[in-house]
N, C-alpha and C positions, 0 to 999 in steps of 0.2 A: 505493498500500499503506499510505503515512504520512495512515491519515486515523486519525480520532476511536473510531471501532469497536476499530480496531486497535490502536491506543493506549492504548485503555481494554483488549482482550485481553491485549497486552501487558505490560499492568499488573500483573496476576494472576503472571505469571511473575518481575515484578522484586520483588513482595512476598515473594518465597519465602528469600530470603537474610534481609530485616530477621524474616522470623520465625526463620527459628532463632538470627539474634542475641540474640532478644527470649525461644526459649528459656529461653538462657541468666542472663538477668536473674528473681535468685528473688525468692520476697515478693509479697506482691497485686500491687504496682503492674506487677512482669513478667507476670503473667497477666494483666491485663487491659487492659496494652498492645498483647500480642498476641491478647487476643481483637479488640477493635478494627480492626489490623490485619487479623487474616482475616475479620472481615464486610465493609472494605471491601472488598477482593480480592475477596470471595465476591458482593456486590452488582453488581461490575463485569460480570458472568457475564449480569447481568439486563440493565443497562443497553448494553451493545456491540450487543445482538440490539435493542434496540429501538432506538437509535439507527440502527442499518443499515438499519432495514425501515422508520423515517421517512422518512431522507433519500435511502433505495436507494444504499447502499452497499455492500451487497453486494458479496465477489469472492471467486476462490481460495483465496488467503491467507488470507482473516478463513475459510474452512470446513475450512479444514487447521488454523490457529492456533487457532480457538476450542479442539474437542473435547481437542484437546496441553494445550494451558493448565489447562483443568478437572485434568485428568489430573495433571498437574503439581502443582498446587495442592493437592489431595484426598493423593497419595502422600506429598510430603513429609510434611505436617501430621501424615496417621497413622503415617508413621514416628515423627516426632521425639514422640506421645506415647507411643511403644512406646518409646524407646528413651529417655525420662524416668520410665519408668514411672508415667504417666499412663494407661495403659492393659496393663492386668498381667492373669494369668490366665486362665478359660477367655475371656476378653472380648479376646485376643489374636485369637480363632477370627474373630469376624464384620468386623475388622480386615483381617487377611487375605482370605479372603472377598473383601472389597469389591475389593484390588487386583489378586486374580487375576479378577477379573470384568474387569475395567477394562482389565486387560492381554488378554484374549478379547476383548473387543469390537471392541476398536483393530485386533488382529489380524481378523479379521473385515469390520471395517469397508474394510482397505487390502487385503483378497484379493479384495472382491468388486470393487471399483472398477477393478479390472483388467475387469471384465462391465460397467459401465459400471453399475451396480447402485448404492443409496445405499441405508443402512441405516437408514428414519425411527427419529424418537425418540418414543417410545409416551408417555402422559399417564401411566402407572405409572411410566416412566424419572423424568417433572418428578419425582413425586411421591417418587422414590427419593431424588435429586439432592437435596430441599429438607431434607427427615430426616434425610441423610447431613448437608449442612452444619450443621443447628442440632446436633444432634449431637455433633459434631465443637468448636462452637462451647461446649459445656458442658464436655466435656471438658478443655477448652483450661483453664475458670475456674477450674475443681474447687474447690480448699480454700477459694478466696478469693471463693464465692459468697454469698450468704446465707445463717448458719448456718441455717435457722430450713426450707430448702429443700436437697434431699437432690439437690445439680447434680450428680456424678458418677453417680450411678445412675442420674437422667434421659439423662444422655450413653450410658451403656452399655447402656441399653434400648434408646436411639432408635438405639443405633450396631449393635446385635441386629437391632432393624426392620428398618433399610436394609439391614445382609444378608443377611435373608427376601428383599426385594425387588428385591435385588440379583441372584438366585438363580433368581427367576421370568421378572425382565427376561432375564438374560443367556440363562435358557434360549430365550424367547421369540424372542428374536434369533440365535440359535443355531437353533435348529427349521425361523424361517423360509428361513433361507438357504439349509440343506445341501439344501432339495428345487431352488434353483436353480445350484447349485452347477455343474451339466452342463449347464446350457442355454446357447446361445451370445451374445454380445455383444448388446447393445444399444446403437447407437452413439448412440440419443439418451437413454437411461441412464433405468432407472427405478427403484419401490423395492422389495425383498421381499416388499412385500403388495401391490405391484398400486399403490400410492399415489404422489400427484408425488414428485419426488425429495424430501426434505425443505433446507431453507435452512439453511446455517447462517450468524451476526452477522458484522457484518465486511468 
């Protein structure tokens, strides 16, 4: 379990308490440092999978830990953004949608695992994650960004777009899985769409 991909994945969880502390650092310095730590943490989501595939270090522990680390990181930062009034008003709704979807998909994956059915990560879901991470980055930076650029507005629009993609991908996962929930377990494993099981990094 103690291989490089898993260490990178664990670093995303380890970044959370650092981000909590940095949110309490006032001024532009605090926001910039928070953004740097978040970007580095988010980047490990790509590199852990890349290293795992390149070195053939995939493991069950990594498949479990990778999505958990992602959800803990995103959920924690969204919570902090709301708590520190960097996400306010109606923009709280997209943030709530994203959090609810993550819980739904996690529950769906856990339930289907009992039937040896895995849930593939769609291309649209990957785009959702990318838009979501970029939007969160803009919201973290906020007023510390260039004056000529509406940084917060860009982040709010990005978060709203991510929420819309979240609804679409969440519905697709749920619709695909519902039709298979009554089927017997498949000991060799399969996906809800009939494709090969998705391999998570680590």
